C-alpha positions as a Markdown table, in Angstrom:
| # | Residue | x | y | z |
|---|---|---|---|---|
| 1 | Gly | -43.2 | -55.1 | -69.7 |
| 2 | Tyr | -39.8 | -54.2 | -68.4 |
| 3 | Tyr | -37.2 | -51.6 | -69.6 |
| 4 | Ser | -33.6 | -51.7 | -68.7 |
| 5 | Phe | -31.4 | -48.7 | -68.1 |
| 6 | His | -27.8 | -48.5 | -67.1 |
| 7 | Ser | -27.3 | -47.2 | -63.5 |
| 8 | Ser | -25.1 | -44.4 | -64.8 |
| 9 | Phe | -28.0 | -43.1 | -66.9 |
| 10 | Ile | -30.3 | -43.1 | -63.9 |
| 11 | Thr | -27.7 | -41.3 | -61.8 |
| 12 | Arg | -27.2 | -38.7 | -64.6 |
| 13 | Lys | -30.9 | -38.0 | -64.5 |
| 14 | Arg | -30.7 | -37.4 | -60.7 |
| 15 | Gly | -32.9 | -40.4 | -60.0 |
| 16 | Thr | -33.0 | -43.8 | -58.4 |
| 17 | Glu | -34.7 | -47.1 | -59.4 |
| 18 | Lys | -37.6 | -46.1 | -57.1 |
| 19 | Thr | -38.0 | -42.5 | -58.4 |
| 20 | Met | -38.0 | -43.3 | -62.1 |
| 21 | Lys | -41.4 | -44.3 | -63.6 |
| 22 | Ile | -42.3 | -45.2 | -67.2 |
| 23 | Phe | -45.6 | -44.0 | -68.8 |
| 24 | Glu | -47.2 | -44.2 | -72.2 |
| 25 | Val | -48.3 | -40.9 | -73.8 |
| 26 | Ala | -51.9 | -40.8 | -75.0 |
| 27 | Gly | -53.2 | -38.1 | -77.4 |
| 28 | Asp | -51.6 | -35.5 | -79.6 |
| 29 | Ser | -51.5 | -32.4 | -77.3 |
| 30 | Met | -47.7 | -32.5 | -77.1 |
| 31 | Ser | -47.1 | -33.1 | -80.8 |
| 32 | Pro | -44.5 | -32.8 | -82.4 |
| 33 | Thr | -42.4 | -33.3 | -79.2 |
| 34 | Leu | -44.3 | -36.4 | -78.1 |
| 35 | Ala | -46.7 | -38.5 | -80.1 |
| 36 | Asp | -49.5 | -40.8 | -79.1 |
| 37 | Gly | -48.0 | -44.1 | -77.9 |
| 38 | Asp | -44.5 | -42.7 | -77.0 |
| 39 | Met | -43.0 | -43.9 | -73.8 |
| 40 | Ile | -41.6 | -41.4 | -71.3 |
| 41 | Met | -39.6 | -41.7 | -68.1 |
| 42 | Val | -40.6 | -39.4 | -65.3 |
| 43 | Asn | -38.3 | -38.6 | -62.3 |
| 44 | Thr | -40.9 | -38.5 | -59.4 |
| 45 | Ser | -38.4 | -36.8 | -57.1 |
| 46 | Glu | -38.4 | -33.6 | -59.3 |
| 47 | Thr | -41.7 | -32.0 | -58.6 |
| 48 | Asp | -40.6 | -28.3 | -58.2 |
| 49 | Val | -41.4 | -26.6 | -61.5 |
| 50 | Arg | -38.6 | -25.4 | -63.6 |
| 51 | Ser | -40.0 | -23.3 | -66.5 |
| 52 | Gly | -40.0 | -24.9 | -69.9 |
| 53 | Tyr | -39.6 | -28.5 | -68.8 |
| 54 | Ile | -42.2 | -31.2 | -69.4 |
| 55 | Tyr | -44.0 | -32.7 | -66.4 |
| 56 | Leu | -46.5 | -35.4 | -65.6 |
| 57 | Leu | -49.4 | -33.9 | -63.6 |
| 58 | Arg | -52.9 | -34.4 | -62.5 |
| 59 | Met | -55.5 | -31.6 | -62.7 |
| 60 | Glu | -58.9 | -32.6 | -61.1 |
| 61 | Asp | -59.2 | -36.2 | -62.4 |
| 62 | Glu | -57.2 | -35.9 | -65.6 |
| 63 | Leu | -53.6 | -37.2 | -65.9 |
| 64 | Met | -51.6 | -35.2 | -68.4 |
| 65 | Val | -48.1 | -34.6 | -69.8 |
| 66 | Lys | -47.5 | -30.9 | -70.3 |
| 67 | Arg | -44.9 | -28.2 | -70.5 |
| 68 | Leu | -45.0 | -26.0 | -67.4 |
| 69 | Glu | -44.0 | -22.4 | -66.9 |
| 70 | Asn | -43.9 | -20.3 | -63.7 |
| 71 | Arg | -45.4 | -16.8 | -64.3 |
| 72 | Pro | -45.6 | -13.8 | -61.9 |
| 73 | Gly | -48.3 | -13.7 | -59.3 |
| 74 | Gly | -48.3 | -17.4 | -58.5 |
| 75 | Ile | -49.5 | -18.4 | -62.0 |
| 76 | Leu | -48.6 | -21.8 | -63.4 |
| 77 | Leu | -49.0 | -21.9 | -67.2 |
| 78 | Ile | -49.9 | -25.4 | -68.5 |
| 79 | Arg | -48.9 | -25.6 | -72.1 |
| 80 | Ser | -49.3 | -28.1 | -74.9 |
| 81 | Asp | -46.6 | -28.1 | -77.7 |
| 82 | Asn | -49.4 | -28.6 | -80.2 |
| 83 | Pro | -50.7 | -25.2 | -81.2 |
| 84 | Asp | -54.2 | -26.5 | -81.6 |
| 85 | Tyr | -54.5 | -26.6 | -77.8 |
| 86 | Glu | -54.8 | -23.4 | -75.7 |
| 87 | Asp | -52.6 | -22.7 | -72.7 |
| 88 | Ile | -54.2 | -23.1 | -69.3 |
| 89 | Pro | -53.2 | -20.5 | -66.7 |
| 90 | Val | -53.9 | -21.6 | -63.1 |
| 91 | Asn | -53.2 | -20.2 | -59.7 |
| 92 | Lys | -50.6 | -22.6 | -58.1 |
| 93 | His | -52.0 | -21.9 | -54.6 |
| 94 | Asp | -55.6 | -22.7 | -55.5 |
| 95 | Asp | -56.1 | -26.1 | -53.9 |
| 96 | Ser | -59.6 | -26.5 | -55.3 |
| 97 | Leu | -58.1 | -27.3 | -58.7 |
| 98 | Gly | -56.6 | -30.5 | -57.4 |
| 99 | Ile | -53.3 | -30.0 | -59.2 |
| 100 | Glu | -50.6 | -32.5 | -58.3 |
| 101 | Ile | -47.2 | -32.6 | -60.1 |
| 102 | Phe | -45.9 | -36.2 | -60.2 |
| 103 | Gly | -42.5 | -35.5 | -61.7 |
| 104 | Arg | -40.4 | -34.2 | -64.6 |
| 105 | Met | -39.9 | -36.0 | -67.8 |
| 106 | Val | -36.3 | -37.0 | -68.3 |
| 107 | Trp | -36.4 | -39.4 | -71.3 |
| 108 | Ser | -38.7 | -40.4 | -74.2 |
| 109 | Cys | -38.8 | -43.0 | -76.9 |
| 110 | Arg | -40.8 | -43.6 | -80.0 |
| 111 | Glu | -41.2 | -46.7 | -82.1 |
| 112 | Tyr | -41.3 | -46.4 | -85.9 |
């Protein structure tokens, strides 16, 4: 389907029609912030990690939506908001993990 957003919203989120992508969330790892089936908008031009923000990323062959934190020593902490999931600390410079950050989440919506 299609979603419509006013151009001023896209500009406020520092994006363009080409850099903004919509994804559906699967799973409960980001609950209560995001629920299974929620829609999120990701600005693909924002791939530099700012601690505490939510990003769309790939690690190995798994696509995930997680909160990221920069830690000393080149450590990137991959966090779920759901306390049932453990944090994943990774070395940002270890290319063998296949980590790719696609962009920062800038919007979400949920149907009730």
